[in-house]
C-alpha positions in Angstrom: 22.7 23.6 15.6 23.5 20.3 17.2 20.0 20.2 18.7 18.4 20.8 15.3 20.5 18.0 13.8 19.4 15.7 16.6 15.8 16.6 16.0 16.1 16.0 12.2 17.9 12.7 12.9 15.0 11.6 15.2 12.4 12.5 12.6 14.3 10.6 9.9 14.4 7.6 12.3 10.6 7.9 12.9 9.9 8.1 9.2 12.0 4.9 8.6 10.0 3.1 11.3 6.8 4.5 9.7 7.7 3.2 6.2 8.8 -0.1 7.9 5.4 -0.5 9.5 3.4 0.3 6.2 5.6 -2.1 4.3 4.9 -4.9 6.8 1.2 -4.1 6.5 1.3 -4.6 2.8 3.3 -7.9 3.1 0.7 -9.1 5.7 -2.1 -8.1 3.4 -0.5 -10.2 0.6 0.0 -13.2 2.8 -3.5 -12.8 4.4 -5.2 -12.8 1.0 -3.2 -15.9 -0.1 -4.2 -17.6 3.2 -7.8 -16.9 2.5 -7.7 -18.2 -1.1 -6.0 -21.3 0.1 -8.5 -21.8 2.9 -5.9 -21.4 5.6 -8.3 -20.2 8.2 -5.9 -20.0 11.2 -3.2 -18.2 9.3 -5.7 -15.8 7.8 -7.1 -15.0 11.3 -3.6 -14.2 12.5 -3.0 -11.9 9.5 -6.2 -9.9 10.2 -5.1 -9.4 13.8 -1.5 -8.5 12.8 -2.5 -5.9 10.3 -4.8 -4.3 12.8 -1.8 -3.7 15.2 0.4 -2.5 12.3 -2.1 0.0 11.1 -2.5 1.3 14.7 1.3 1.6 15.1 1.5 3.5 11.8 -1.1 6.0 12.9 0.8 6.6 16.2 4.1 7.0 14.3 2.5 9.5 11.8 1.2 11.7 14.6 4.6 11.6 16.3 6.3 12.7 13.0 3.8 15.5 12.5 4.3 16.8 15.9 8.1 16.8 15.6 7.9 18.7 12.3 5.9 21.6 13.7 7.4 21.6 17.3 11.0 21.8 15.9 10.3 23.8 12.7 11.8 21.2 10.5 11.6 21.9 6.8 8.9 24.6 7.4 8.8 25.5 3.7 8.0 21.9 2.6 6.2 20.5 5.7 2.7 20.5 4.2 3.8 18.8 1.0 5.7 16.2 3.1 2.8 15.5 5.4 0.5 15.1 2.4 2.9 12.5 1.0 3.0 10.7 4.4 -0.8 10.8 4.4 -0.8 8.9 1.1 1.7 6.4 2.5 -0.7 5.9 5.5 -3.6 5.4 3.1 -1.8 2.3 1.7 -1.8 0.5 5.0 -5.3 1.8 5.9 -6.8 0.3 2.6 -4.7 -2.8 3.1 -6.3 -3.4 6.5 -9.8 -2.4 5.3 -9.6 -4.8 2.3 -8.4 -7.7 4.3 -11.3 -7.1 6.7 -13.6 -7.3 3.7 -12.5 -10.9 3.1 -13.3 -11.7 6.8 -16.6 -9.9 6.8 -18.1 -11.0 3.5 -16.5 -14.5 3.0 -16.4 -14.4 -0.8 -16.4 -17.7 -2.6 -13.7 -18.1 -5.3 -14.0 -20.7 -8.1 -11.0 -23.0 -7.9 -9.8 -22.0 -11.4 -9.7 -18.3 -10.5 -7.7 -18.6 -7.3 -4.3 -18.4 -9.2 -5.4 -15.3 -11.0 -6.4 -13.6 -7.8 -3.1 -14.6 -6.2 -1.3 -13.0 -9.3 -3.4 -9.9 -8.9 -2.5 -9.7 -5.2 1.2 -10.2 -5.8 1.2 -7.5 -8.6 -0.8 -5.0 -6.7 1.4 -5.2 -3.6 4.5 -5.3 -5.5 3.6 -1.8 -6.8 3.4 -0.5 -3.3 6.5 -2.3 -2.2 8.4 -0.8 -5.1 7.4 2.7 -3.9 8.9 2.4 -0.4 12.6 2.6 -1.4 11.8 5.8 -3.2 10.2 7.3 -0.1 13.3 6.5 1.9 15.5 8.0 -0.8 13.3 11.2 -0.8 14.6 12.2 2.6 18.3 11.5 1.8 18.9 11.8 -2.0 15.8 13.2 -3.6 17.6 13.5 -6.9 17.5 9.7 -7.2 13.7 9.4 -6.5 12.3 9.7 -10.0 14.5 7.0 -11.4 13.3 4.6 -8.7 9.6 4.8 -9.5 9.6 2.9 -12.8 8.7 -0.4 -11.1 5.7 1.2 -9.4 4.2 2.2 -12.8 5.1 -1.2 -14.3 3.3 -3.1 -11.6 0.3 -0.7 -11.5 -0.2 -1.3 -15.3 0.3 -5.1 -14.8 -2.3 -5.1 -12.0 -4.7 -3.3 -14.3 -4.2 -5.9 -16.9 -4.7 -8.9 -14.6 -7.7 -7.3 -13.0 -9.4 -6.6 -16.3 -8.7 -10.3 -17.4 -10.3 -11.5 -14.2 -13.4 -9.4 -14.7 -13.7 -10.7 -18.3 -13.3 -14.2 -17.2 -16.0 -13.8 -14.6 -18.6 -12.4 -17.0 -17.6 -14.4 -20.1 -16.4 -17.9 -18.9 -18.5 -18.7 -15.8 -22.2 -19.1 -16.9 -22.8 -21.3 -13.7 -22.2 -18.3 -11.4 -25.1 -16.1 -10.4 -24.8 -12.4 -11.5 -24.6 -11.5 -7.8 -21.6 -13.8 -7.3 -19.9 -12.3 -10.4 -20.4 -8.8 -9.1 -19.2 -9.8 -5.7 -16.0 -11.3 -7.0 -15.5 -8.2 -9.3 -15.6 -6.0 -6.3 -12.9 -8.1 -4.6 -10.7 -7.7 -7.7 -11.2 -3.9 -7.3 -10.5 -4.0 -3.6 -7.1 -5.7 -4.3 -6.4 -3.4 -7.3 -6.7 -0.3 -5.1 -3.4 -1.0 -3.4 -1.5 -0.5 -6.7 -3.7 2.6 -7.4 -2.7 4.2 -4.1 0.9 3.3 -4.9 0.7 5.1 -8.3 -0.7 8.2 -6.6 2.2 8.1 -4.1 4.6 7.7 -6.9 3.2 10.8 -8.7 3.5 12.9 -5.5 7.0 11.7 -4.8 8.1 12.5 -8.4 6.8 16.2 -8.0 8.2 16.6 -4.5 11.6 15.2 -5.4 11.8 17.7 -8.3 11.0 20.6 -6.0 13.6 19.5 -3.4 16.3 19.1 -6.1 15.8 22.6 -7.5 
């Protein structure tokens, strides 16, 4: 029994480290986008390197967690659901890295007047993800509290949708000097940023269902 408790404790520790890593990745993404929009080239380059290392660390931690679940038969009746939830968590750092790389690869040009809107979009989208992480932690300790902790995720996801739609309307209604190809390019970058909050919403839905199962 003491060995099982030790194994469970180690898995919880690894999960906390995994969540920490994903959370840092989201924060680095937010800072990296802001660096790019403010033409802070050196800081932006540092963020792209940093998020690569964080995403690699997250993958290693996830594999270690999966291995411990199966090797020590921890929560065998729920392990597939939990692994699916952790996969969704991992998708958040994966998409954060990929989206930051898109800035580095495609070098989009942003009209000066739109930069504050893209910063607002980035802040709102990442805040949706950041609001989900405390609920993930609570799931492994007090699942009964999880559903009440997800309201902010849904709020910021809706706010992100609103800001993104406003940006798209501005692009196609208020900037006749931009080429259509430029407008489409910038619309895609709004969509790239918006996907962080979309992934957070999917994670929140999964958490809500799993927490209900664990509480019954």
